[in-house]
N, C-alpha and C positions, 0 to 999 in steps of 0.2 A: 378548075383543077380540084380534083376530089383529094381531100385530106384524110389519110388513113390514120386512126387513132390505135397506137400500140396496145395490145392487150395488157390488163392489169396483172401483176405478178401474183401468182397464187401463193398464199403462206404455206410453208412446208416445215417450220420450226414450231416446237412448242409454244415458244413465246408468241411467234407470228400468228399461230392459230388462236392462242389465248387472247390476243389484241383483237383478232378479227371477230370472234365471239362477243367481246366485251363491245366493239362497235356496234354490232348487229343488236345487241341487247339495248344499247342507248337508243339507236334508232326506233326499236319497236316500242320502247317506253314512251317515246314521243307520241306515237299513234296508237298505242295500245297498252291496256295494262298487263299483258300477259306476255312477258319476256322470260319466262321460267326456264324454257328449253335451252337458249342460248347462254344464260346465266349458269344453268347446271353444267354445260359442258365445259364452259370456261374454269368453273369451280373443279371439276374433275381433272382438268388438265393441270391446274396448279397444285391440287392436293397430291396428285399421283407422282409428280415429276422427282421430287426430291428422294422419295422413298425408292423409286425404280432405279435412280442413278446409284445410289447407296448399295442396292441389291446386285447390281451388275459391277461393282468395283471390288477389287480384290480386298478381303478382310484384314482389318488392321492387325498387327501382331499383339501379343498378350502385353508387352511392355507399354504400347501405345494406348491399348485399352485401360491399363491401369492408372495411366495419366488422365485419361477422359472421365474415369469413374472417381477418381479421387478430386479432381477439379469441379465435377458435378456437385460433389457432397460437401465441398468447403464453403462455409458461410461467408461469402465474399463481401456482403453488404456490411460486415463488420471490419474489413479491411480498407482502410482509406488512406493511410499516410506512408509517404515514402520521403522521408526527412522532412523538409521544408515545404513541399509540394503535395497538395491534395490530389489525390487520384482514386477515381472511381473503378473498381475491380468488379467483373462479373463473368460467370462461366461461359457467355457467349463470345468472349474474347478467344477462347480456344480454336483453333484452325479446323479441327475436325476431321473425320474419317477421309471423305472424298478429297478435300484439299490436301490433306496430308499424304495420300497415296499419288496426287498429282504432282507434289513437290519431290516426293520419292522418285517417281518416275523420271522427272526433269533431271534430277542429279545422275540418274543412271544413263540417261540420254546424252548427257553433256560430259560424262566421265569427269565430273568434278572431283578434285582432290581436297581442295580448300574452300570451305563455306564461310560466309559470314552471315549471321542471323540478327538483324536489327530489330529488337523487340521480342524477347522470348517467350514472356508470360510464364506458364507452367511447363512448358518445354515439349509441347506435343509437335509441333513444326520441327523444332531442332532435332528431336530424336527420330521423326520420320527421315528426315534428311541424312541423318547420320547412320540409319540403318543402310542406306544406299552408298555410303562411302566405302572405299576399301580399307583394310585393316589399318594402315598408316595414314588414312585422311583425318583432318583436323577440322572441326566446326568451332568457331568463334562466337559465342552467343552474347549479345547485349542486353542487359537488364538494368533497370533503374531501382526497382524495388527490392531491398533486402529480404523480406518475408518472401516474396514470390521466387527469388533466387535459390533460397535454402529450400523451399518447397520443391522446386525442379530439381536441385542436386541430389536430394534424398531419392528421388524416383529414378534419376539417372544411375546412381550407385547401385540400384536394384535391377538395371537393365544390361542387356548383352552388349548393346553398342553405346552406353553412356560414356564410356572412357574416351571417347573420341571427342567429346564435347568440352569446351573451357568456357566457363562464364565470367564475363567482365562485368562487374558491378559499378556502374556508373552511368551518368546521362549519356545517351548514345553518342551526341555530337562529340564528347569529351574522348571517349574510346575511339571513335573514328579518327580522330586528330593524331591521337597516341600512335595508333597502328600505321598511320600514314608517314609519321616521324620515324617509325621503325622499319619503314620500307615494306611493310607487309602489302601482299596483293591477294586477291581471291578469285577463284573460278566462277563461283556462284554466289550471289547475294541475294536474300530475301529480306524485304522491308515490311514490317507490320508494327510499327510503334507509334510516336505522337504525330498524328496527320498534320500538324501544323508545321512540322519539320522535315516533312517529305522532301521538299525541294531542295533543302539543305543538305540532305543524305545523299541524294540524286547527283548534286554538284560536287560534293566531297568525293564521292566516289568516281567521279571522272576527272575532276581536276587535280586529284592528289595521287592519282595512279593506284587508288585501291581495287580498282577492277581489273583484272587481267586483260590482256589485249583480246584475247577470245573468250572472254567471260560474258556471263548472262547476269540481269537483274530480274527478278521476280518481284513484283509490288502487290500487296493486298489491299482489299477494300477501296479500289479505284472506281467503284460504282457506288459505294457507301449510300445503300437505300435509294438509290436513283437520283440522290440530292445534287450531283454535278450537272444534270441536265433538267433538272426542275427549278421553278422559279423560287421557291422557298428553301431556304438552306441554312443550315446550323454553321457554326465556326468551322467544325471539322468538314463539312460539306462544301464550303467555299474554300477551304484549303486544299480539298482533294481537287475541285474543278481547276484551281491554280496550278497545282502539279501536273494534271493531265495536260494542261495547255503549255506549259513550260516544255514538257518531254516532247509533246507533238512538234513544237517549233524549234527543236534542238536538232541542228543538222549533224551532229556527231553520231545519232542514234537512229535506230528504226525500232518500231515497237509494235505490239498488237495488244490490244484489250480484250480478253476473254471473258464472257458472261458467267463465269463459275462462281458460285455462291455470291459474295458480296462484290465481284469483279476483282480479276487478276491481271495485272498488265506484265508482259514479257518484254524486256528490253535488251537489245545487243548493240555494241559499238559498230559502227560502219567504217 
């Protein structure tokens, strides 16, 4: 009996092609010192991808650009405290242009009117989503750091859509419980806060009715520098891996992990 070996799938995505070039380079390095061509092709793919995606995505508004520029200029290495908790802040915590437009598009697509933003930082993602809300739409933004909350509020006050945003200054878990006690629910929820509390946020949203029946949850950093699928993990990497496992095993929802920026997971109740 003749066994037919199925053909190996040809890599067709930038990541797949990048991986193939790197695998070829490793094989060449084992037999030859000249692996320059494959390494160069891999480098070209890696370098060009983000710039091209940015160029092909609708430009950010002047208000979003103002948040990005002011966040970049801020000396975050001098901002560490939020009460009793030590917190390291950095400009890389900003969602950024492509993810901001992605969130804005999701709000348009879902026709959300009430949004919950868990983890606001300087307000880029909050304002991006608020720009897609109708005039009577509301976005509740959770932030634990009073300096950051004031920083964002000043920028919201100067923007066209900032009046739709209500900042709740408190640990996110406390705010979620208060909102649940008040009977609040939301059409769209964006999670980008303490990675160690992601599982709690997710469970509170589902268990306490904070997520509307037809609502969606969008979760940031669910690839976290690749740590969830690598052997070496930080505390946050382990927390994200656990969150991804909990979501995947929860029969109340279905989800898709999109390799956008540092990983974005979309979740809906079934």
